[in-house]
C-alpha positions as CSV (number, residue, x, y, z in Angstrom):
1,M,-45.5,18.6,104.3
2,S,-44.8,19.2,100.6
3,E,-41.3,18.5,99.3
4,W,-40.8,22.1,98.0
5,F,-41.6,23.4,101.5
6,H,-38.9,21.2,103.2
7,D,-36.4,22.2,100.5
8,L,-36.7,25.9,101.4
9,P,-33.9,27.6,103.4
10,V,-34.8,27.8,107.1
11,A,-35.3,31.6,106.9
12,W,-37.9,31.1,104.1
13,I,-39.6,28.3,106.0
14,A,-39.9,30.8,108.9
15,V,-41.5,33.4,106.6
16,V,-44.1,30.9,105.2
17,V,-45.0,29.7,108.7
18,L,-45.2,33.2,110.0
19,V,-47.7,34.2,107.3
20,A,-49.6,30.9,107.8
21,I,-49.9,31.6,111.6
22,A,-50.6,35.3,111.2
23,L,-53.7,34.8,109.1
24,P,-55.7,32.6,111.5
25,L,-54.4,34.8,114.4
26,A,-56.0,37.9,112.7
27,A,-59.2,36.0,112.0
28,I,-59.5,34.7,115.6
29,Y,-58.8,38.2,116.9
30,A,-61.4,39.9,114.6
31,I,-64.1,37.3,115.4
32,V,-63.6,37.2,119.1
33,M,-63.4,41.1,119.4
34,R,-66.6,41.4,117.3
35,L,-68.5,38.8,119.4
36,A,-67.2,40.5,122.6
37,R,-69.3,43.7,121.7
38,G,-72.6,41.9,121.9
39,G,-74.4,39.9,124.5
40,R,-71.8,37.2,124.4
41,G,-69.2,39.6,125.6
42,E,-69.9,39.1,129.3
43,A,-69.6,35.3,128.9
44,M,-66.4,35.6,127.0
45,R,-64.9,38.0,129.6
46,S,-65.9,35.4,132.3
47,V,-63.4,32.8,130.9
48,S,-61.0,32.3,133.8
49,P,-57.3,33.2,133.2
50,G,-56.6,30.0,135.2
51,L,-57.5,28.1,132.0
52,L,-54.4,29.3,130.2
53,P,-51.7,27.6,132.2
54,P,-53.1,24.0,131.8
55,L,-53.6,24.6,128.1
56,G,-50.0,25.9,127.9
57,I,-48.7,22.9,129.7
58,V,-50.6,20.5,127.4
59,F,-49.2,22.4,124.4
60,A,-45.6,22.2,125.8
61,L,-45.9,18.5,126.4
62,M,-47.1,17.9,122.9
63,V,-44.2,19.9,121.5
64,G,-41.8,18.1,123.7
65,F,-43.0,14.7,122.5
66,L,-42.8,15.7,118.8
67,A,-39.4,17.3,119.2
68,A,-38.0,14.3,121.0
69,G,-39.1,12.0,118.1
70,V,-37.8,14.4,115.5
71,W,-34.4,14.8,117.1
72,S,-34.2,11.1,117.9
73,D,-34.7,10.3,114.2
74,S,-32.1,12.9,113.2
75,D,-29.6,11.3,115.5
76,K,-30.4,7.8,114.2
77,A,-29.9,9.0,110.7
78,R,-26.6,10.6,111.5
79,D,-25.4,7.4,113.3
80,A,-26.5,5.2,110.4
81,V,-24.5,7.3,107.9
82,S,-21.4,7.5,110.1
83,T,-21.5,3.8,110.8
84,E,-21.8,3.0,107.1
85,A,-18.9,5.4,106.3
86,S,-16.7,3.9,109.0
87,A,-17.5,0.3,107.8
88,L,-16.6,1.2,104.2
89,R,-13.4,2.9,105.4
90,S,-12.5,-0.3,107.2
91,V,-13.1,-2.3,104.0
92,V,-10.8,0.0,102.1
93,L,-8.0,-0.3,104.7
94,L,-8.4,-4.0,105.0
95,S,-8.2,-4.5,101.3
96,D,-4.5,-3.6,101.5
97,Q,-4.0,-7.1,102.8
98,L,-5.4,-8.7,99.7
99,P,-3.6,-9.4,96.4
100,A,-3.3,-6.5,94.0
101,A,-6.1,-7.6,91.6
102,T,-8.5,-8.4,94.4
103,R,-7.7,-5.2,96.2
104,T,-8.3,-3.1,93.1
105,R,-11.6,-4.9,92.5
106,M,-12.7,-4.4,96.1
107,R,-12.0,-0.6,96.0
108,V,-13.9,-0.2,92.7
109,L,-16.9,-1.9,94.2
110,V,-16.8,0.3,97.3
111,A,-16.5,3.4,95.1
112,R,-19.5,2.3,93.0
113,H,-21.6,1.7,96.1
114,I,-20.8,5.2,97.4
115,E,-21.5,6.8,94.0
116,D,-24.8,4.9,93.8
117,A,-25.8,6.0,97.3
118,V,-25.0,9.6,96.7
119,H,-26.5,10.0,93.2
120,R,-29.5,7.6,93.4
121,E,-30.4,6.6,97.0
122,W,-30.0,10.1,98.6
123,P,-32.5,11.8,96.2
124,A,-34.9,8.9,96.7
125,M,-34.5,9.2,100.5
126,A,-35.1,12.9,100.3
127,R,-38.4,12.2,98.5
128,Q,-39.1,9.4,101.0
129,D,-39.6,6.8,98.3
130,A,-36.3,4.8,98.8
131,D,-36.9,1.1,98.3
132,L,-35.6,-1.1,101.0
133,A,-36.0,-4.2,98.7
134,A,-33.5,-2.8,96.2
135,V,-30.3,-4.7,96.3
136,P,-27.0,-2.7,96.7
137,A,-25.3,-4.6,93.9
138,P,-21.8,-3.3,94.5
139,L,-21.8,-4.4,98.1
140,V,-23.3,-7.8,97.3
141,R,-20.5,-8.3,94.7
142,A,-17.9,-7.2,97.3
143,Q,-19.3,-9.8,99.7
144,D,-19.1,-12.5,97.0
145,L,-15.5,-11.4,96.2
146,V,-14.4,-11.7,99.8
147,L,-16.2,-15.0,100.4
148,T,-14.8,-16.6,97.2
149,F,-11.3,-15.3,97.9
150,K,-8.8,-18.1,98.9
151,P,-6.5,-16.7,101.7
152,R,-2.8,-17.8,101.5
153,D,-1.6,-17.0,105.0
154,P,-3.0,-16.2,108.5
155,G,-2.9,-12.4,107.7
156,E,-5.2,-12.8,104.7
157,V,-7.5,-15.2,106.8
158,D,-7.8,-12.5,109.4
159,A,-8.4,-9.8,106.8
160,Q,-11.1,-11.9,105.1
161,R,-12.9,-12.4,108.4
162,Q,-12.8,-8.7,109.2
163,L,-13.8,-7.7,105.6
164,V,-16.9,-9.9,105.9
165,A,-17.9,-8.3,109.2
166,S,-17.3,-4.8,107.9
167,L,-19.4,-5.4,104.7
168,E,-22.2,-6.8,106.8
169,T,-22.0,-3.7,109.1
170,A,-22.2,-1.4,106.0
171,L,-25.2,-3.3,104.6
172,D,-27.0,-3.1,107.9
173,A,-26.3,0.6,108.3
174,R,-27.6,1.2,104.7
175,R,-30.8,-0.6,105.7
176,Q,-31.1,1.5,108.8
177,R,-30.7,4.8,106.9
178,I,-33.3,3.8,104.3
179,I,-35.8,2.8,107.0
180,I,-35.2,6.1,109.0
181,S,-35.5,8.1,105.8
182,D,-39.2,7.4,105.8
183,S,-39.7,9.0,109.3
184,R,-41.8,12.1,109.6
185,V,-44.3,14.0,111.8
186,N,-47.6,12.6,110.4
187,A,-50.6,14.6,109.6
188,V,-52.5,13.6,112.7
189,K,-49.8,15.0,114.9
190,W,-49.6,18.2,113.0
191,L,-53.4,18.7,113.1
192,G,-53.3,18.0,116.9
193,L,-50.6,20.5,117.5
194,L,-52.2,23.2,115.3
195,A,-55.7,22.6,116.8
196,L,-54.3,23.0,120.3
197,A,-52.5,26.2,119.3
198,T,-55.8,27.5,117.9
199,V,-57.7,26.7,121.1
200,M,-55.0,28.5,123.0
201,L,-55.3,31.6,120.8
202,I,-59.1,31.6,121.3
203,A,-58.7,31.3,125.0
204,I,-56.2,34.1,125.2
205,A,-58.5,36.3,123.1
206,C,-61.5,35.6,125.4
207,V,-59.6,36.2,128.6
208,H,-58.3,39.6,127.3
209,S,-61.4,40.5,125.3
210,A,-62.0,43.6,127.5
211,N,-58.7,45.0,126.5
212,R,-58.0,44.8,122.7
213,R,-54.3,45.8,122.9
214,A,-53.6,43.3,125.7
215,A,-55.4,40.6,123.7
216,L,-53.4,41.4,120.5
217,L,-50.1,41.5,122.4
218,A,-50.7,38.2,124.3
219,M,-51.9,36.4,121.2
220,S,-48.9,37.7,119.2
221,L,-46.5,36.5,121.8
222,F,-48.0,33.0,121.9
223,A,-48.2,32.9,118.1
224,T,-44.5,33.8,117.9
225,S,-43.7,30.8,120.1
226,V,-45.9,28.6,117.8
227,V,-43.9,29.8,114.8
228,V,-40.6,29.0,116.4
229,V,-41.8,25.5,117.3
230,V,-43.3,24.7,113.9
231,V,-40.2,26.0,112.1
232,M,-37.9,23.8,114.2
233,L,-40.0,20.7,113.6
234,V,-40.5,21.3,109.9
235,A,-36.8,21.9,109.3
236,Q,-35.8,18.5,110.8
237,D,-38.9,16.3,110.7
238,E,-37.6,14.4,107.6
239,P,-34.1,13.3,108.4
240,F,-32.7,13.3,104.8
241,T,-34.7,16.3,103.4
242,G,-34.0,20.0,103.4
243,H,-31.1,22.1,104.3
244,L,-30.7,20.5,107.8
245,G,-31.1,16.9,106.5
246,Q,-28.3,14.4,106.6
247,K,-25.9,14.8,103.6
248,P,-23.7,12.1,102.1
249,D,-20.5,14.0,102.9
250,L,-19.1,11.3,105.2
251,L,-19.6,8.6,102.5
252,E,-17.9,10.8,99.9
253,Q,-14.9,11.3,102.2
254,V,-14.2,7.5,102.1
255,I,-14.3,7.0,98.3
256,P,-11.1,5.1,97.7
257,E,-8.5,5.7,95.0
258,T,-8.6,2.8,92.6
């Protein structure tokens, strides 16, 4: 899907999808009704209504699998962001146990990391071109600062140990959100879903070809369900893109005062 499409408000995504589904619906209806007038009409009217439930079940199963993947990726993205924010908050709190100069330096590095994530990494993740190989320099420097720090008492020893663990957790959570940011419903899955929806519309038109109004009504009802499904998937299939994508609010909340 194009970036501009995902960036639309959900209501406008629904409008675009509605128009995109309505056009093939109208074409299928016109073609089937026209063919039903000729010698093929009897064959088309002979299509068993019993064909529709199996097709509907297959469509529902495909939607279920796609939705499960999309919502799972969204949950993973939210967990990665919250884990990173929590780890950075722990770093800020634990820095109170360090000498003043080290504490100030640590908080500056955490603030720089968050600003870099918000202003550079988040737009890249929304475009799905974030680079996992890029080194988060502020966090790496924070690790070096902690590892080279010489604790003077048991309290600082314990703080150093926990700071190292929290920074490692933050780094791992950052890696996870960058990996998850590349998730999407690929073109093959979209084509499969839309192809099955098209087959379903054709089958409905054939089954009801003897009654134009019934055919149009049945096709419209099914097409409406397809619109709902597609809008739900498009609005969330890229975890960090669009109005329903994950935002850096949690990270911004833990920016420390230096």
